[in-house]
N, C-alpha and C positions, 0 to 999 in steps of 0.2 A: 110777649105774643106776636111783634111784627117783627122782631129778629127772629125767632122760629120760623114764622113764615117764609121770611127772608131766605133761610138753610134750606128749608125745604124746598123752596124754588131752586135754589142752587143746585141742589142736589138732583132736581129731575132735569135739570139742565146740562149735568154733567154726565147721568145715564143717558140721555138721549144722541149726547156726542159720540157716547161710547158704542152704543149700538147704530148710530150713523156709520162709525167707522169700518164696523164691522162689518155690515152691511154692502158697504162700499168696499173693503176686502174682497167678501165673497163675489161679491160681480165682478172685479179687477180679476179674481183667481179662474172665473168659471170664462170669462170672455180671453184670459191666456189660454184655457186649455181649448176652448173651442178654435182659437188660432192654430195652435200645435198638432189638432187632428184635421182640420180643412190645409195643413200645409204636409202632415204626412200623404193624406188622397192625392195633394196636386202633385207629390212627388213618387208618388207610386203610378199614378195615371203617365207620370212623365216616361217612369221608366218600361211600365210595360209597352209603352208608344216605342220606345228607344229598341227594346227586343224583339218586337213586332216588326219595325222599320232593319233592321237586322238580318231577320230570317229572308225579308225579302231582297234586300239588295244579295244576299248570299244565293239564294235563288237565282238570279240574275244571271251573276254571275258564274251559276254551274250551266245557265242555259248558253254562254257567250263559248260559241266554238273558236274565237281566235285565241289570242293572246292573252287576254284577262279572265282566262278561265282559271276557276278556283276547285281544287282537285281535292277528293276527299283523304282524309287522312293526315292530312298536313297539320303544321304545328297553328296552334289556335292564335287565331286572327285578333287583332283590336280595332276597333270601329270606333268613330267618333261621330254620335248621333245626336241629336239636337236634343234629348233627353238626358242625355250621359253617356259615357263609354260601355261598350258591350265588346266582350271577349265571345269569340263564334270558334264554334269546334265542328268538323265536320266529320259524322263516323260511318263507316262503311257498313251496311247488312248484309252484304252479298254473302258475306260465310255461315250464317244461321239458318235454322229450320224454318220454312213457310208452313205457318201453322195450318194453314190452307189445302199444302200442297203435299207437305212429307207423310210417307205411310205411317203405319202405325208403329212399326216397329222400329223404325227409326225414333219416333220419339219416345216409345215404350224404355230404349235405347238412352236416350238422353235422362228419364226421369229417373231411372234405377243410378245411373252415375250420379246423381246430385241428391240422391239421399231415401228415395222411396226403395222398398225392397222388391223383389222381382215380380211377384203375383199382383201388386199394387200397381207400379210402373207398366207392366202389360195391361190390365184392366182401365187403366186412364188412358192409355194409346188409342185403345178401341174407342173408348167412348169418344175421344176428340173426335175421331173418325166420324161415328155415329152422327155428333152434331152438327157436322158439316155436309153431310152427304145429305144429297136429294132424295126424296120418295119417287118411283115411279110414277107416273102420270096418272090420273086416278084412283091412287094407291091411297085409302083409307088407316093403313095400320099407324095406330098410336101407341103402341106398345113402350117405346121409349119415352113416351110424354107420359104416361102413366105409372112407369116406376121411377122416374123425379116425383111426380106427385105423391107418390107413395113414402118417399123419401123426404118431405114437407118442405119441397123444392117450387118454387114459384115458377121457376120457368124450365124447360125441357128441350130438347134438342129441338130446334127449325127448320133445321134442312137446310138451312142459309151459311156462306161461307162468313167467316170470322170478321169483325169490322174491327174491332181492336183487339189487341193482346188481353186485357183485362179481363174480356168475356169469357178466358177459360175459367176463372173462378165460378162460373158458373156452370162447369162441366162437372158431374158427380165424380167423387173422389179426387179432386184437385183441393189442396187446401193451399191458405195463406204463405206459408213458412215452403211449399213445394213451389208454390207460382214463384215466388222472388229469388228464388234459387236456379229456377229455371228462365227467366224472362230474360237474362241477358243474352241467351244464346236461340231467344224466338224472334221470328221478327213476322210481315204480312207480304203479302200482295208480289214475291220475286218470281212465283209461277216453275219454280222447280227446285233441281236441290240445292245443297251450301256448294260455294266458290271454292272448292280445296284451296286454293293461292289465297283466300282471304278468311280462311276458318280458323280460328282459334283452336287450341290445343284440345279441349273438351267440347267440343262440336266433331271434331276429328277422331275422338275416342268414339264418341257414340256411335258413329258412322264406320269404325270398325267393330263393334261391340254388334252392330246388326249384320254387317257380309260376316262375322265370325260364326251366330246365333242364327241365323234364320238364311242367309245366303245371297242377302241383298245386295246387288249391282251399285256402284257410284260411278254413275254418268257425268262425262264431261260438261261443263256450264257451255250454255249454248251463248256465247257472249254478243249476239243481238237482242237479247232479252233484257228486261228493265234494270236500271237499276235502283237501289232502295236504299236510303242514307236516312239517319239521324241526324237534323242539327240541334244545337244547344246555343242558345243566346242568351250569357248572363250580362244585363245591364247592371252597373253599378253609378250611383249616388253622391255626387260631394258630401251630405248630411251621413253617408254609409249605411244607407238604405240599398236593396238590392231586389232584382226581379229576375228569374229565368224562364226563358220561354222554351220548350220542350216539342219539337216536331217531327214526326215521321213524315218520308212524303217518298215518291220513287219519280224518276225520271224515265220515262217509255222507249223503249228500244224500239227497233225497227219490226221486232215479231208482236209487238201492241197496236200494231197502226196510225196512222196521221192523226186521229180523232185528239189527242191531247200529246203535250208536252211537256207536262209535270201534274202529277195529284199530291194532293197535301190529305195523308192518309189518317192521321193525328195529330191534333191540337192541341198541347196540353201545357201544363205550370208545373212546373219544379224541373228540378235535374234526375228524378228517377224516373221519370213517368215513362 
């Protein structure tokens, strides 16, 4: 009887040791997982700070009128920031259509060239113009807004300029596919037509189509106007992590007055923002 009790007690001790070992392994594993998560969060924050710091360093160099000026369109620059190495690319946007300024016929020509049928492209060009057009003082015309409501859309034309490119997705007739196809040729705050010397082939083709179909005149760019740029800063960590800051900005020219040196138009994450 005593021997059997001793065997049972030994079995309990062994099971207890096994349970304690499993519990210790679980606690250790959870601690390692939490450490890894904390490390990833810290690394991500450092990469974000590195990319943001590189953006501001780039802006500083672009405001420099002396020998340390960084010209847009140059080769990618590699910066050593505290949080990691950052590749910076400056893309000139002056060869694109300003969605707040371009006539509907030019936008329609672009939409047609990137995939919309002629009728849809024309309607969409007009819808973009309606969206950004302010109503006369005292006007209570809400027909456009009502039309959007009838389509089940939450938003309707507000009579204000677009603040972001992706607001085009709110415009009646715009689809994600068409927006993605036309986005590389659109910009904000340029306040004039595309500069032909910077315009990619698709923009030049759209201008030629608008001129051919509607007799649109293509004015020469006013070099005193603002310069719109996109800064893409890609931060890389030693652990293989990465973070990309995508900034649309403008440097104000003499036509825009002395109030601003530069303006941030969009502050986004990712290479395709």
